[in-house]
C-alpha positions in Angstrom: 9.1 -8.8 -4.2 5.9 -6.7 -5.0 2.5 -7.6 -4.3 0.1 -8.1 -7.2 -3.0 -6.2 -7.7 -5.2 -8.6 -5.7 -2.8 -8.7 -3.1 -2.4 -5.1 -2.6 -6.0 -5.0 -2.2 -6.1 -7.7 0.5 -3.0 -5.8 2.4 -5.1 -2.4 2.1 -7.5 -4.2 4.4 -5.4 -5.6 6.8 -3.6 -2.3 7.6 -7.0 -1.0 7.9 -7.7 -3.6 10.6 -4.5 -4.3 11.7 -4.8 -7.6 12.7 -7.5 -10.1 11.4 -8.9 -13.5 11.1 -9.9 -14.6 7.8 -13.5 -13.6 8.2 -12.7 -10.4 9.1 -10.9 -10.0 6.0 -13.9 -11.4 4.0 -16.3 -9.0 5.5 -14.1 -6.3 4.0 -14.8 -7.1 0.5 -17.8 -5.9 -1.2 -20.6 -8.5 -3.1 -19.8 -10.9 -4.7 -16.9 -11.5 -1.9 -14.1 -13.9 -3.3 -14.1 -17.3 -2.0 -12.2 -18.4 1.2 -9.5 -20.4 -0.7 -8.8 -17.2 -2.8 -8.1 -15.3 0.1 -6.0 -18.5 1.8 -4.1 -18.2 -1.0 -3.3 -14.7 -1.3 -2.7 -15.0 2.4 -0.5 -17.7 1.8 1.6 -16.1 -0.9 1.7 -12.7 1.1 3.2 -14.7 3.9 5.9 -16.3 1.7 7.2 -13.0 0.4 7.5 -11.5 3.9 4.6 -9.0 4.1 2.3 -10.4 6.3 2.6 -13.2 9.7 -0.1 -15.1 11.7 -0.5 -16.3 15.1 -2.4 -19.5 15.6 -5.4 -20.2 17.9 -6.2 -23.4 17.6 -7.5 -23.6 14.3 -7.8 -20.5 13.2 -5.0 -17.7 12.5 -5.1 -14.1 13.1 -2.9 -12.2 10.6 -1.1 -9.0 10.7 0.9 -7.2 8.4 4.9 -6.9 8.6 5.4 -3.7 6.4 3.9 -0.2 7.1 1.4 1.2 4.8 3.8 4.3 4.5 7.0 2.3 4.1 5.3 0.3 1.0 4.3 3.0 -0.6 7.4 4.6 -0.1 9.4 1.9 -1.6 6.9 1.9 -4.5 7.2 5.7 -5.1 11.1 5.7 -5.3 10.5 2.9 -7.6 8.2 4.4 -10.0 10.8 8.0 -9.9 14.0 5.4 -10.5 12.2 3.2 -13.5 10.0 5.9 -15.2 11.6 9.3 -14.4 15.4 8.3 -14.7 15.9 8.3 -11.1 14.9 12.2 -11.0 12.1 13.4 -8.3 12.0 16.8 -10.2 10.9 15.1 -13.2 8.3 13.4 -11.1 7.4 16.4 -9.6 6.9 18.1 -13.1 4.8 15.2 -14.3 2.6 14.7 -11.2 1.9 18.6 -11.0 1.2 19.0 -14.7 -0.9 15.6 -15.6 -2.7 14.7 -12.3 -5.2 18.2 -12.9 -4.6 19.7 -9.4 -6.1 22.7 -8.5 -4.7 26.0 -7.7 -5.6 25.1 -4.2 -3.7 21.8 -4.0 -0.4 23.3 -6.1 -0.5 25.7 -3.2 -0.5 23.0 -0.8 2.4 21.4 -2.3 4.2 24.1 -2.4 3.9 24.9 1.5 4.9 21.0 1.9 7.8 21.5 0.3 8.9 24.7 1.5 8.7 23.0 5.1 10.7 20.3 3.9 13.4 22.7 2.7 13.5 24.7 6.0 14.0 21.2 7.9 17.1 20.7 5.5 
């Protein structure tokens, strides 16, 4: 199951903190901060989806992510490639390099990254 946009935003805070109580998560938001009940609802949904777990300390819960940010992002990107680019990494790369206004330096950096991956294979 995918995370909603608001769940992803909360997950970003949790990945950054690695583990956090409700008050720690609320502090991560800009004003106007969401209601505590909103965060509690999001955490419940994310726990039900298997993205978040918690340890109970008295009446408080310390939340932590069950999935690494890189794993979530990788799954997301692979889904984009499959669903929008006919499961073709080269179509994705073509779109990415043409449509994102990358500088010459950024494109050269990408070439180096690709060349390094080719050498590893």
